[in-house]
PDB file of N, CA, C and O in Angstrom:
ATOM      1  N   MET A   1       0.848  -1.189   0.000  1.00  0.00           N
ATOM      2  CA  MET A   1       0.000   0.000   0.000  1.00  0.00           C
ATOM      3  C   MET A   1       0.883   1.239   0.000  1.00  0.00           C
ATOM      4  O   MET A   1       1.749   1.385   0.863  1.00  0.00           O
ATOM      5  N   GLY A   2       0.681   2.092  -0.918  1.00  0.00           N
ATOM      6  CA  GLY A   2       1.458   3.311  -0.923  1.00  0.00           C
ATOM      7  C   GLY A   2       0.709   4.352  -1.711  1.00  0.00           C
ATOM      8  O   GLY A   2      -0.473   4.191  -2.017  1.00  0.00           O
ATOM      9  N   ILE A   3       1.389   5.402  -2.033  1.00  0.00           N
ATOM     10  CA  ILE A   3       0.770   6.446  -2.826  1.00  0.00           C
ATOM     11  C   ILE A   3       0.424   5.857  -4.190  1.00  0.00           C
ATOM     12  O   ILE A   3       1.202   5.096  -4.765  1.00  0.00           O
ATOM     13  N   GLY A   4      -0.723   6.209  -4.686  1.00  0.00           N
ATOM     14  CA  GLY A   4      -1.097   5.750  -6.007  1.00  0.00           C
ATOM     15  C   GLY A   4      -2.016   4.536  -5.980  1.00  0.00           C
ATOM     16  O   GLY A   4      -2.396   4.021  -7.031  1.00  0.00           O
ATOM     17  N   MET A   5      -2.373   4.077  -4.787  1.00  0.00           N
ATOM     18  CA  MET A   5      -3.327   2.970  -4.715  1.00  0.00           C
ATOM     19  C   MET A   5      -4.712   3.512  -5.034  1.00  0.00           C
ATOM     20  O   MET A   5      -5.109   4.570  -4.544  1.00  0.00           O
ATOM     21  N   HIS A   6      -5.427   2.783  -5.850  1.00  0.00           N
ATOM     22  CA  HIS A   6      -6.764   3.246  -6.209  1.00  0.00           C
ATOM     23  C   HIS A   6      -7.801   2.321  -5.610  1.00  0.00           C
ATOM     24  O   HIS A   6      -8.690   1.822  -6.300  1.00  0.00           O
ATOM     25  N   GLU A   7      -7.670   2.103  -4.316  1.00  0.00           N
ATOM     26  CA  GLU A   7      -8.634   1.262  -3.617  1.00  0.00           C
ATOM     27  C   GLU A   7      -9.551   2.191  -2.844  1.00  0.00           C
ATOM     28  O   GLU A   7      -9.163   2.759  -1.823  1.00  0.00           O
ATOM     29  N   PHE A   8     -10.750   2.338  -3.330  1.00  0.00           N
ATOM     30  CA  PHE A   8     -11.683   3.241  -2.647  1.00  0.00           C
ATOM     31  C   PHE A   8     -12.706   2.409  -1.895  1.00  0.00           C
ATOM     32  O   PHE A   8     -13.579   1.787  -2.502  1.00  0.00           O
ATOM     33  N   ASP A   9     -12.599   2.398  -0.576  1.00  0.00           N
ATOM     34  CA  ASP A   9     -13.613   1.676   0.193  1.00  0.00           C
ATOM     35  C   ASP A   9     -14.810   2.595   0.439  1.00  0.00           C
ATOM     36  O   ASP A   9     -14.783   3.774   0.087  1.00  0.00           O
ATOM     37  N   ASP A  10     -15.851   2.044   1.043  1.00  0.00           N
ATOM     38  CA  ASP A  10     -17.082   2.817   1.208  1.00  0.00           C
ATOM     39  C   ASP A  10     -16.890   4.062   2.070  1.00  0.00           C
ATOM     40  O   ASP A  10     -17.567   5.071   1.872  1.00  0.00           O
ATOM     41  N   VAL A  11     -15.972   3.987   3.020  1.00  0.00           N
ATOM     42  CA  VAL A  11     -15.725   5.151   3.888  1.00  0.00           C
ATOM     43  C   VAL A  11     -15.193   6.307   3.051  1.00  0.00           C
ATOM     44  O   VAL A  11     -15.617   7.453   3.204  1.00  0.00           O
ATOM     45  N   VAL A  12     -14.263   5.986   2.170  1.00  0.00           N
ATOM     46  CA  VAL A  12     -13.677   6.998   1.281  1.00  0.00           C
ATOM     47  C   VAL A  12     -14.752   7.553   0.351  1.00  0.00           C
ATOM     48  O   VAL A  12     -14.872   8.766   0.179  1.00  0.00           O
ATOM     49  N   LEU A  13     -15.526   6.658  -0.243  1.00  0.00           N
ATOM     50  CA  LEU A  13     -16.548   7.080  -1.203  1.00  0.00           C
ATOM     51  C   LEU A  13     -17.605   7.945  -0.530  1.00  0.00           C
ATOM     52  O   LEU A  13     -18.049   8.944  -1.095  1.00  0.00           O
ATOM     53  N   GLN A  14     -18.004   7.560   0.673  1.00  0.00           N
ATOM     54  CA  GLN A  14     -19.005   8.327   1.411  1.00  0.00           C
ATOM     55  C   GLN A  14     -18.470   9.717   1.729  1.00  0.00           C
ATOM     56  O   GLN A  14     -19.191  10.708   1.612  1.00  0.00           O
ATOM     57  N   CYS A  15     -17.218   9.786   2.125  1.00  0.00           N
ATOM     58  CA  CYS A  15     -16.583  11.074   2.426  1.00  0.00           C
ATOM     59  C   CYS A  15     -16.620  11.969   1.195  1.00  0.00           C
ATOM     60  O   CYS A  15     -16.956  13.150   1.281  1.00  0.00           O
ATOM     61  N   PHE A  16     -16.272  11.391   0.050  1.00  0.00           N
ATOM     62  CA  PHE A  16     -16.272  12.194  -1.176  1.00  0.00           C
ATOM     63  C   PHE A  16     -17.687  12.654  -1.526  1.00  0.00           C
ATOM     64  O   PHE A  16     -17.902  13.813  -1.881  1.00  0.00           O
ATOM     65  N   LEU A  17     -18.639  11.742  -1.424  1.00  0.00           N
ATOM     66  CA  LEU A  17     -20.031  12.089  -1.737  1.00  0.00           C
ATOM     67  C   LEU A  17     -20.504  13.260  -0.883  1.00  0.00           C
ATOM     68  O   LEU A  17     -21.122  14.198  -1.386  1.00  0.00           O
ATOM     69  N   GLU A  18     -20.208  13.198   0.411  1.00  0.00           N
ATOM     70  CA  GLU A  18     -20.708  14.218   1.331  1.00  0.00           C
ATOM     71  C   GLU A  18     -19.992  15.549   1.170  1.00  0.00           C
ATOM     72  O   GLU A  18     -20.558  16.605   1.455  1.00  0.00           O
ATOM     73  N   ASN A  19     -18.738  15.495   0.710  1.00  0.00           N
ATOM     74  CA  ASN A  19     -17.926  16.718   0.704  1.00  0.00           C
ATOM     75  C   ASN A  19     -17.512  17.191  -0.681  1.00  0.00           C
ATOM     76  O   ASN A  19     -16.685  18.094  -0.805  1.00  0.00           O
ATOM     77  N   GLN A  20     -18.079  16.591  -1.723  1.00  0.00           N
ATOM     78  CA  GLN A  20     -17.644  16.928  -3.080  1.00  0.00           C
ATOM     79  C   GLN A  20     -17.838  18.407  -3.411  1.00  0.00           C
ATOM     80  O   GLN A  20     -17.170  18.941  -4.296  1.00  0.00           O
ATOM     81  N   GLY A  21     -18.756  19.068  -2.695  1.00  0.00           N
ATOM     82  CA  GLY A  21     -19.001  20.481  -2.950  1.00  0.00           C
ATOM     83  C   GLY A  21     -17.793  21.370  -2.718  1.00  0.00           C
ATOM     84  O   GLY A  21     -17.710  22.462  -3.280  1.00  0.00           O
ATOM     85  N   GLN A  22     -16.852  20.913  -1.895  1.00  0.00           N
ATOM     86  CA  GLN A  22     -15.678  21.761  -1.640  1.00  0.00           C
ATOM     87  C   GLN A  22     -14.810  21.874  -2.890  1.00  0.00           C
ATOM     88  O   GLN A  22     -14.101  22.864  -3.069  1.00  0.00           O
ATOM     89  N   LEU A  23     -14.867  20.854  -3.760  1.00  0.00           N
ATOM     90  CA  LEU A  23     -14.047  20.885  -4.967  1.00  0.00           C
ATOM     91  C   LEU A  23     -14.890  21.214  -6.192  1.00  0.00           C
ATOM     92  O   LEU A  23     -14.407  21.823  -7.147  1.00  0.00           O
ATOM     93  N   PHE A  24     -16.156  20.803  -6.153  1.00  0.00           N
ATOM     94  CA  PHE A  24     -17.049  21.029  -7.290  1.00  0.00           C
ATOM     95  C   PHE A  24     -18.307  21.759  -6.815  1.00  0.00           C
ATOM     96  O   PHE A  24     -19.375  21.157  -6.702  1.00  0.00           O
ATOM     97  N   PRO A  25     -18.175  23.061  -6.536  1.00  0.00           N
ATOM     98  CA  PRO A  25     -19.306  23.794  -5.953  1.00  0.00           C
ATOM     99  C   PRO A  25     -20.480  23.948  -6.918  1.00  0.00           C
ATOM    100  O   PRO A  25     -21.618  24.130  -6.485  1.00  0.00           O
ATOM    101  N   GLU A  26     -20.211  23.877  -8.215  1.00  0.00           N
ATOM    102  CA  GLU A  26     -21.262  24.116  -9.196  1.00  0.00           C
ATOM    103  C   GLU A  26     -22.317  23.016  -9.195  1.00  0.00           C
ATOM    104  O   GLU A  26     -23.519  23.284  -9.196  1.00  0.00           O
ATOM    105  N   GLU A  27     -21.844  21.774  -9.192  1.00  0.00           N
ATOM    106  CA  GLU A  27     -22.781  20.666  -9.287  1.00  0.00           C
ATOM    107  C   GLU A  27     -22.138  19.416  -8.717  1.00  0.00           C
ATOM    108  O   GLU A  27     -20.914  19.289  -8.686  1.00  0.00           O
ATOM    109  N   ASN A  28     -22.970  18.504  -8.270  1.00  0.00           N
ATOM    110  CA  ASN A  28     -22.438  17.236  -7.781  1.00  0.00           C
ATOM    111  C   ASN A  28     -21.959  16.390  -8.954  1.00  0.00           C
ATOM    112  O   ASN A  28     -22.632  16.293  -9.980  1.00  0.00           O
ATOM    113  N   VAL A  29     -20.804  15.788  -8.792  1.00  0.00           N
ATOM    114  CA  VAL A  29     -20.289  14.922  -9.850  1.00  0.00           C
ATOM    115  C   VAL A  29     -20.715  13.481  -9.622  1.00  0.00           C
ATOM    116  O   VAL A  29     -20.609  12.645 -10.519  1.00  0.00           O
ATOM    117  N   ALA A  30     -21.196  13.192  -8.418  1.00  0.00           N
ATOM    118  CA  ALA A  30     -21.635  11.831  -8.104  1.00  0.00           C
ATOM    119  C   ALA A  30     -22.832  11.898  -7.184  1.00  0.00           C
ATOM    120  O   ALA A  30     -22.908  12.764  -6.312  1.00  0.00           O
ATOM    121  N   SER A  31     -23.776  10.975  -7.379  1.00  0.00           N
ATOM    122  CA  SER A  31     -24.951  10.978  -6.517  1.00  0.00           C
ATOM    123  C   SER A  31     -25.071   9.690  -5.711  1.00  0.00           C
ATOM    124  O   SER A  31     -25.973   9.556  -4.884  1.00  0.00           O
ATOM    125  N   ASN A  32     -24.168   8.743  -5.947  1.00  0.00           N
ATOM    126  CA  ASN A  32     -24.166   7.525  -5.140  1.00  0.00           C
ATOM    127  C   ASN A  32     -22.753   6.950  -5.094  1.00  0.00           C
ATOM    128  O   ASN A  32     -21.850   7.457  -5.760  1.00  0.00           O
ATOM    129  N   LEU A  33     -22.566   5.899  -4.312  1.00  0.00           N
ATOM    130  CA  LEU A  33     -21.223   5.346  -4.124  1.00  0.00           C
ATOM    131  C   LEU A  33     -20.623   4.844  -5.429  1.00  0.00           C
ATOM    132  O   LEU A  33     -19.428   5.009  -5.675  1.00  0.00           O
ATOM    133  N   GLU A  34     -21.458   4.231  -6.266  1.00  0.00           N
ATOM    134  CA  GLU A  34     -20.953   3.707  -7.535  1.00  0.00           C
ATOM    135  C   GLU A  34     -20.423   4.830  -8.421  1.00  0.00           C
ATOM    136  O   GLU A  34     -19.342   4.719  -8.999  1.00  0.00           O
ATOM    137  N   GLU A  35     -21.188   5.904  -8.521  1.00  0.00           N
ATOM    138  CA  GLU A  35     -20.750   7.045  -9.334  1.00  0.00           C
ATOM    139  C   GLU A  35     -19.509   7.680  -8.743  1.00  0.00           C
ATOM    140  O   GLU A  35     -18.611   8.108  -9.468  1.00  0.00           O
ATOM    141  N   ALA A  36     -19.464   7.738  -7.421  1.00  0.00           N
ATOM    142  CA  ALA A  36     -18.287   8.315  -6.765  1.00  0.00           C
ATOM    143  C   ALA A  36     -17.049   7.500  -7.106  1.00  0.00           C
ATOM    144  O   ALA A  36     -15.996   8.056  -7.419  1.00  0.00           O
ATOM    145  N   GLU A  37     -17.182   6.177  -7.043  1.00  0.00           N
ATOM    146  CA  GLU A  37     -16.036   5.321  -7.346  1.00  0.00           C
ATOM    147  C   GLU A  37     -15.589   5.490  -8.789  1.00  0.00           C
ATOM    148  O   GLU A  37     -14.395   5.604  -9.065  1.00  0.00           O
ATOM    149  N   ALA A  38     -16.543   5.506  -9.703  1.00  0.00           N
ATOM    150  CA  ALA A  38     -16.212   5.672 -11.119  1.00  0.00           C
ATOM    151  C   ALA A  38     -15.511   7.007 -11.345  1.00  0.00           C
ATOM    152  O   ALA A  38     -14.530   7.092 -12.084  1.00  0.00           O
ATOM    153  N   PHE A  39     -16.028   8.044 -10.698  1.00  0.00           N
ATOM    154  CA  PHE A  39     -15.436   9.368 -10.874  1.00  0.00           C
ATOM    155  C   PHE A  39     -14.010   9.415 -10.331  1.00  0.00           C
ATOM    156  O   PHE A  39     -13.107   9.938 -10.983  1.00  0.00           O
ATOM    157  N   LEU A  40     -13.816   8.863  -9.130  1.00  0.00           N
ATOM    158  CA  LEU A  40     -12.493   8.914  -8.512  1.00  0.00           C
ATOM    159  C   LEU A  40     -11.476   8.104  -9.329  1.00  0.00           C
ATOM    160  O   LEU A  40     -10.313   8.490  -9.448  1.00  0.00           O
ATOM    161  N   GLU A  41     -11.928   6.990  -9.881  1.00  0.00           N
ATOM    162  CA  GLU A  41     -11.029   6.200 -10.724  1.00  0.00           C
ATOM    163  C   GLU A  41     -10.658   6.979 -11.971  1.00  0.00           C
ATOM    164  O   GLU A  41      -9.510   6.961 -12.415  1.00  0.00           O
ATOM    165  N   GLU A  42     -11.634   7.654 -12.524  1.00  0.00           N
ATOM    166  CA  GLU A  42     -11.419   8.396 -13.765  1.00  0.00           C
ATOM    167  C   GLU A  42     -10.424   9.530 -13.579  1.00  0.00           C
ATOM    168  O   GLU A  42      -9.600   9.782 -14.459  1.00  0.00           O
ATOM    169  N   CYS A  43     -10.490  10.214 -12.445  1.00  0.00           N
ATOM    170  CA  CYS A  43      -9.564  11.336 -12.274  1.00  0.00           C
ATOM    171  C   CYS A  43      -8.337  10.924 -11.467  1.00  0.00           C
ATOM    172  O   CYS A  43      -7.591  11.772 -10.977  1.00  0.00           O
ATOM    173  N   LEU A  44      -8.136   9.614 -11.335  1.00  0.00           N
ATOM    174  CA  LEU A  44      -6.927   9.090 -10.697  1.00  0.00           C
ATOM    175  C   LEU A  44      -6.702   9.662  -9.300  1.00  0.00           C
ATOM    176  O   LEU A  44      -5.594  10.057  -8.938  1.00  0.00           O
ATOM    177  N   ALA A  45      -7.778   9.694  -8.533  1.00  0.00           N
ATOM    178  CA  ALA A  45      -7.666  10.155  -7.153  1.00  0.00           C
ATOM    179  C   ALA A  45      -6.807   9.162  -6.365  1.00  0.00           C
ATOM    180  O   ALA A  45      -6.706   7.991  -6.732  1.00  0.00           O
ATOM    181  N   VAL A  46      -6.203   9.630  -5.305  1.00  0.00           N
ATOM    182  CA  VAL A  46      -5.402   8.742  -4.469  1.00  0.00           C
ATOM    183  C   VAL A  46      -5.814   8.869  -3.018  1.00  0.00           C
ATOM    184  O   VAL A  46      -6.281   9.916  -2.568  1.00  0.00           O
ATOM    185  N   VAL A  47      -5.629   7.778  -2.301  1.00  0.00           N
ATOM    186  CA  VAL A  47      -5.855   7.768  -0.855  1.00  0.00           C
ATOM    187  C   VAL A  47      -4.493   7.611  -0.204  1.00  0.00           C
ATOM    188  O   VAL A  47      -3.740   6.696  -0.535  1.00  0.00           O
ATOM    189  N   VAL A  48      -4.183   8.500   0.715  1.00  0.00           N
ATOM    190  CA  VAL A  48      -2.908   8.418   1.432  1.00  0.00           C
ATOM    191  C   VAL A  48      -3.186   8.275   2.920  1.00  0.00           C
ATOM    192  O   VAL A  48      -4.292   8.551   3.385  1.00  0.00           O
ATOM    193  N   ASN A  49      -2.172   7.841   3.663  1.00  0.00           N
ATOM    194  CA  ASN A  49      -2.379   7.444   5.053  1.00  0.00           C
ATOM    195  C   ASN A  49      -1.935   8.464   6.089  1.00  0.00           C
ATOM    196  O   ASN A  49      -2.033   8.210   7.289  1.00  0.00           O
ATOM    197  N   SER A  50      -1.448   9.610   5.641  1.00  0.00           N
ATOM    198  CA  SER A  50      -0.982  10.599   6.616  1.00  0.00           C
ATOM    199  C   SER A  50      -0.851  11.965   5.953  1.00  0.00           C
ATOM    200  O   SER A  50      -0.846  12.088   4.728  1.00  0.00           O
ATOM    201  N   ILE A  51      -0.747  12.984   6.797  1.00  0.00           N
ATOM    202  CA  ILE A  51      -0.514  14.336   6.282  1.00  0.00           C
ATOM    203  C   ILE A  51       0.807  14.373   5.524  1.00  0.00           C
ATOM    204  O   ILE A  51       0.933  15.057   4.509  1.00  0.00           O
ATOM    205  N   GLU A  52       1.797  13.624   6.030  1.00  0.00           N
ATOM    206  CA  GLU A  52       3.103  13.601   5.362  1.00  0.00           C
ATOM    207  C   GLU A  52       2.964  13.110   3.926  1.00  0.00           C
ATOM    208  O   GLU A  52       3.615  13.622   3.015  1.00  0.00           O
ATOM    209  N   GLU A  53       2.103  12.108   3.736  1.00  0.00           N
ATOM    210  CA  GLU A  53       1.927  11.576   2.386  1.00  0.00           C
ATOM    211  C   GLU A  53       1.180  12.556   1.486  1.00  0.00           C
ATOM    212  O   GLU A  53       1.423  12.611   0.280  1.00  0.00           O
ATOM    213  N   VAL A  54       0.268  13.333   2.081  1.00  0.00           N
ATOM    214  CA  VAL A  54      -0.390  14.392   1.301  1.00  0.00           C
ATOM    215  C   VAL A  54       0.682  15.357   0.805  1.00  0.00           C
ATOM    216  O   VAL A  54       0.694  15.744  -0.364  1.00  0.00           O
ATOM    217  N   TRP A  55       1.571  15.734   1.702  1.00  0.00           N
ATOM    218  CA  TRP A  55       2.667  16.653   1.402  1.00  0.00           C
ATOM    219  C   TRP A  55       3.541  16.094   0.278  1.00  0.00           C
ATOM    220  O   TRP A  55       3.847  16.787  -0.691  1.00  0.00           O
ATOM    221  N   GLU A  56       3.943  14.803   0.430  1.00  0.00           N
ATOM    222  CA  GLU A  56       4.785  14.156  -0.584  1.00  0.00           C
ATOM    223  C   GLU A  56       4.096  14.153  -1.937  1.00  0.00           C
ATOM    224  O   GLU A  56       4.723  14.393  -2.968  1.00  0.00           O
ATOM    225  N   PHE A  57       2.791  13.876  -1.919  1.00  0.00           N
ATOM    226  CA  PHE A  57       2.038  13.829  -3.170  1.00  0.00           C
ATOM    227  C   PHE A  57       2.114  15.179  -3.876  1.00  0.00           C
ATOM    228  O   PHE A  57       2.392  15.238  -5.074  1.00  0.00           O
ATOM    229  N   PHE A  58       1.869  16.260  -3.144  1.00  0.00           N
ATOM    230  CA  PHE A  58       1.894  17.584  -3.756  1.00  0.00           C
ATOM    231  C   PHE A  58       3.294  17.918  -4.264  1.00  0.00           C
ATOM    232  O   PHE A  58       3.446  18.523  -5.325  1.00  0.00           O
ATOM    233  N   GLU A  59       4.312  17.522  -3.505  1.00  0.00           N
ATOM    234  CA  GLU A  59       5.684  17.768  -3.963  1.00  0.00           C
ATOM    235  C   GLU A  59       5.957  17.022  -5.257  1.00  0.00           C
ATOM    236  O   GLU A  59       6.545  17.572  -6.188  1.00  0.00           O
ATOM    237  N   GLU A  60       5.523  15.755  -5.312  1.00  0.00           N
ATOM    238  CA  GLU A  60       5.737  14.955  -6.516  1.00  0.00           C
ATOM    239  C   GLU A  60       5.003  15.540  -7.711  1.00  0.00           C
ATOM    240  O   GLU A  60       5.473  15.437  -8.844  1.00  0.00           O
ATOM    241  N   GLU A  61       3.858  16.148  -7.463  1.00  0.00           N
ATOM    242  CA  GLU A  61       3.078  16.749  -8.545  1.00  0.00           C
ATOM    243  C   GLU A  61       3.687  18.079  -8.974  1.00  0.00           C
ATOM    244  O   GLU A  61       3.230  18.700  -9.934  1.00  0.00           O
ATOM    245  N   GLY A  62       4.716  18.509  -8.259  1.00  0.00           N
ATOM    246  CA  GLY A  62       5.375  19.748  -8.623  1.00  0.00           C
ATOM    247  C   GLY A  62       4.683  20.986  -8.095  1.00  0.00           C
ATOM    248  O   GLY A  62       4.956  22.097  -8.550  1.00  0.00           O
ATOM    249  N   LEU A  63       3.780  20.801  -7.126  1.00  0.00           N
ATOM    250  CA  LEU A  63       3.119  21.962  -6.548  1.00  0.00           C
ATOM    251  C   LEU A  63       4.041  22.597  -5.518  1.00  0.00           C
ATOM    252  O   LEU A  63       4.790  21.907  -4.826  1.00  0.00           O
ATOM    253  N   ASP A  64       3.979  23.885  -5.429  1.00  0.00           N
ATOM    254  CA  ASP A  64       4.861  24.602  -4.523  1.00  0.00           C
ATOM    255  C   ASP A  64       4.320  24.543  -3.102  1.00  0.00           C
ATOM    256  O   ASP A  64       3.380  25.261  -2.760  1.00  0.00           O
ATOM    257  N   VAL A  65       4.909  23.690  -2.279  1.00  0.00           N
ATOM    258  CA  VAL A  65       4.452  23.588  -0.893  1.00  0.00           C
ATOM    259  C   VAL A  65       5.419  24.272   0.066  1.00  0.00           C
ATOM    260  O   VAL A  65       5.241  24.228   1.284  1.00  0.00           O
ATOM    261  N   GLU A  66       6.443  24.902  -0.497  1.00  0.00           N
ATOM    262  CA  GLU A  66       7.385  25.642   0.338  1.00  0.00           C
ATOM    263  C   GLU A  66       6.639  26.692   1.140  1.00  0.00           C
ATOM    264  O   GLU A  66       5.825  27.444   0.604  1.00  0.00           O
ATOM    265  N   GLY A  67       6.927  26.732   2.421  1.00  0.00           N
ATOM    266  CA  GLY A  67       6.345  27.788   3.238  1.00  0.00           C
ATOM    267  C   GLY A  67       4.899  27.524   3.655  1.00  0.00           C
ATOM    268  O   GLY A  67       4.321  28.304   4.412  1.00  0.00           O
ATOM    269  N   MET A  68       4.318  26.442   3.172  1.00  0.00           N
ATOM    270  CA  MET A  68       2.957  26.114   3.622  1.00  0.00           C
ATOM    271  C   MET A  68       3.068  25.243   4.862  1.00  0.00           C
ATOM    272  O   MET A  68       4.007  24.458   4.996  1.00  0.00           O
ATOM    273  N   ASP A  69       2.114  25.381   5.762  1.00  0.00           N
ATOM    274  CA  ASP A  69       2.118  24.452   6.884  1.00  0.00           C
ATOM    275  C   ASP A  69       1.071  23.375   6.628  1.00  0.00           C
ATOM    276  O   ASP A  69       0.299  23.449   5.672  1.00  0.00           O
ATOM    277  N   LYS A  70       1.064  22.389   7.490  1.00  0.00           N
ATOM    278  CA  LYS A  70       0.195  21.231   7.246  1.00  0.00           C
ATOM    279  C   LYS A  70      -1.271  21.619   7.210  1.00  0.00           C
ATOM    280  O   LYS A  70      -2.041  21.070   6.422  1.00  0.00           O
ATOM    281  N   GLU A  71      -1.665  22.570   8.064  1.00  0.00           N
ATOM    282  CA  GLU A  71      -3.068  22.979   8.070  1.00  0.00           C
ATOM    283  C   GLU A  71      -3.461  23.558   6.717  1.00  0.00           C
ATOM    284  O   GLU A  71      -4.547  23.287   6.205  1.00  0.00           O
ATOM    285  N   GLU A  72      -2.559  24.363   6.143  1.00  0.00           N
ATOM    286  CA  GLU A  72      -2.871  24.974   4.849  1.00  0.00           C
ATOM    287  C   GLU A  72      -3.028  23.909   3.770  1.00  0.00           C
ATOM    288  O   GLU A  72      -3.917  23.997   2.923  1.00  0.00           O
ATOM    289  N   ILE A  73      -2.165  22.913   3.808  1.00  0.00           N
ATOM    290  CA  ILE A  73      -2.248  21.851   2.794  1.00  0.00           C
ATOM    291  C   ILE A  73      -3.583  21.129   2.927  1.00  0.00           C
ATOM    292  O   ILE A  73      -4.211  20.795   1.922  1.00  0.00           O
ATOM    293  N   LEU A  74      -4.016  20.889   4.148  1.00  0.00           N
ATOM    294  CA  LEU A  74      -5.271  20.164   4.351  1.00  0.00           C
ATOM    295  C   LEU A  74      -6.480  21.010   3.990  1.00  0.00           C
ATOM    296  O   LEU A  74      -7.577  20.483   3.809  1.00  0.00           O
ATOM    297  N   GLU A  75      -6.285  22.317   3.886  1.00  0.00           N
ATOM    298  CA  GLU A  75      -7.394  23.188   3.496  1.00  0.00           C
ATOM    299  C   GLU A  75      -7.560  23.257   1.990  1.00  0.00           C
ATOM    300  O   GLU A  75      -8.539  23.818   1.499  1.00  0.00           O
ATOM    301  N   ALA A  76      -6.608  22.691   1.249  1.00  0.00           N
ATOM    302  CA  ALA A  76      -6.714  22.697  -0.213  1.00  0.00           C
ATOM    303  C   ALA A  76      -8.008  21.989  -0.617  1.00  0.00           C
ATOM    304  O   ALA A  76      -8.390  20.979  -0.025  1.00  0.00           O
ATOM    305  N   ASP A  77      -8.667  22.533  -1.625  1.00  0.00           N
ATOM    306  CA  ASP A  77      -9.946  21.958  -2.061  1.00  0.00           C
ATOM    307  C   ASP A  77      -9.811  20.500  -2.488  1.00  0.00           C
ATOM    308  O   ASP A  77     -10.761  19.724  -2.387  1.00  0.00           O
ATOM    309  N   GLU A  78      -8.615  20.132  -2.971  1.00  0.00           N
ATOM    310  CA  GLU A  78      -8.419  18.772  -3.486  1.00  0.00           C
ATOM    311  C   GLU A  78      -8.272  17.728  -2.390  1.00  0.00           C
ATOM    312  O   GLU A  78      -8.328  16.528  -2.658  1.00  0.00           O
ATOM    313  N   VAL A  79      -8.083  18.186  -1.145  1.00  0.00           N
ATOM    314  CA  VAL A  79      -7.801  17.251  -0.058  1.00  0.00           C
ATOM    315  C   VAL A  79      -9.053  17.026   0.786  1.00  0.00           C
ATOM    316  O   VAL A  79      -9.653  17.976   1.289  1.00  0.00           O
ATOM    317  N   PHE A  80      -9.434  15.773   0.931  1.00  0.00           N
ATOM    318  CA  PHE A  80     -10.599  15.403   1.733  1.00  0.00           C
ATOM    319  C   PHE A  80     -10.124  14.602   2.936  1.00  0.00           C
ATOM    320  O   PHE A  80      -9.442  13.589   2.782  1.00  0.00           O
ATOM    321  N   ASP A  81     -10.478  15.046   4.115  1.00  0.00           N
ATOM    322  CA  ASP A  81     -10.108  14.341   5.342  1.00  0.00           C
ATOM    323  C   ASP A  81     -11.128  13.236   5.564  1.00  0.00           C
ATOM    324  O   ASP A  81     -12.296  13.506   5.846  1.00  0.00           O
ATOM    325  N   ILE A  82     -10.690  12.005   5.439  1.00  0.00           N
ATOM    326  CA  ILE A  82     -11.628  10.884   5.536  1.00  0.00           C
ATOM    327  C   ILE A  82     -12.082  10.675   6.974  1.00  0.00           C
ATOM    328  O   ILE A  82     -13.161  10.134   7.217  1.00  0.00           O
ATOM    329  N   GLY A  83     -11.257  11.104   7.927  1.00  0.00           N
ATOM    330  CA  GLY A  83     -11.691  11.063   9.312  1.00  0.00           C
ATOM    331  C   GLY A  83     -11.088   9.909  10.098  1.00  0.00           C
ATOM    332  O   GLY A  83     -11.266   9.824  11.313  1.00  0.00           O
ATOM    333  N   ASP A  84     -10.381   9.026   9.415  1.00  0.00           N
ATOM    334  CA  ASP A  84      -9.760   7.897  10.121  1.00  0.00           C
ATOM    335  C   ASP A  84      -8.243   7.945   9.978  1.00  0.00           C
ATOM    336  O   ASP A  84      -7.555   6.935  10.124  1.00  0.00           O
ATOM    337  N   GLY A  85      -7.741   9.138   9.690  1.00  0.00           N
ATOM    338  CA  GLY A  85      -6.295   9.283   9.530  1.00  0.00           C
ATOM    339  C   GLY A  85      -5.867   9.287   8.074  1.00  0.00           C
ATOM    340  O   GLY A  85      -4.735   9.645   7.751  1.00  0.00           O
ATOM    341  N   ARG A  86      -6.787   8.883   7.190  1.00  0.00           N
ATOM    342  CA  ARG A  86      -6.458   8.885   5.769  1.00  0.00           C
ATOM    343  C   ARG A  86      -6.994  10.130   5.096  1.00  0.00           C
ATOM    344  O   ARG A  86      -7.895  10.801   5.599  1.00  0.00           O
ATOM    345  N   TYR A  87      -6.415  10.416   3.950  1.00  0.00           N
ATOM    346  CA  TYR A  87      -6.852  11.575   3.168  1.00  0.00           C
ATOM    347  C   TYR A  87      -7.050  11.157   1.727  1.00  0.00           C
ATOM    348  O   TYR A  87      -6.281  10.363   1.184  1.00  0.00           O
ATOM    349  N   LEU A  88      -8.087  11.700   1.116  1.00  0.00           N
ATOM    350  CA  LEU A  88      -8.348  11.478  -0.296  1.00  0.00           C
ATOM    351  C   LEU A  88      -7.893  12.726  -1.040  1.00  0.00           C
ATOM    352  O   LEU A  88      -8.244  13.843  -0.660  1.00  0.00           O
ATOM    353  N   ILE A  89      -7.117  12.538  -2.093  1.00  0.00           N
ATOM    354  CA  ILE A  89      -6.673  13.664  -2.911  1.00  0.00           C
ATOM    355  C   ILE A  89      -7.299  13.518  -4.279  1.00  0.00           C
ATOM    356  O   ILE A  89      -7.077  12.530  -4.979  1.00  0.00           O
ATOM    357  N   VAL A  90      -8.088  14.516  -4.653  1.00  0.00           N
ATOM    358  CA  VAL A  90      -8.789  14.496  -5.938  1.00  0.00           C
ATOM    359  C   VAL A  90      -8.347  15.700  -6.733  1.00  0.00           C
ATOM    360  O   VAL A  90      -8.479  16.834  -6.272  1.00  0.00           O
ATOM    361  N   GLU A  91      -7.826  15.469  -7.919  1.00  0.00           N
ATOM    362  CA  GLU A  91      -7.456  16.601  -8.744  1.00  0.00           C
ATOM    363  C   GLU A  91      -8.566  16.862  -9.719  1.00  0.00           C
ATOM    364  O   GLU A  91      -8.777  16.095 -10.659  1.00  0.00           O
ATOM    365  N   GLY A  92      -9.283  17.951  -9.496  1.00  0.00           N
ATOM    366  CA  GLY A  92     -10.481  18.237 -10.273  1.00  0.00           C
ATOM    367  C   GLY A  92     -10.163  18.703 -11.677  1.00  0.00           C
ATOM    368  O   GLY A  92     -11.074  18.984 -12.456  1.00  0.00           O
TER     369      GLY A  92
END
C-alpha cells in the first residue's frame, strides 16, 4: 500500500459524496457510491495514510508547498479528510 493505490472503500466514497461540494461547488459529480467510485477512478484520485503523504504527493506533482504548513495543505480543495487518519486527494 502506498501512494497511487486506487482502492476506494465505502468510507472513502461516502466522504467524497458528502464533501464533493468543496471541490465542485457548481454541481455534484456523483450521486451515489458507484458514481463516486467511477469518478475517482477516472480522475486518478489517491488515498494516502498521513498528512506527510499528502505533502509528498503535492511535492511529486510539482506543486509549490514551500512555506505552507500542514493545516494549509489540508485546506486545499483537493484534499478530503476521511476522518480515520487517511486523506483522499482528488485533482479536479
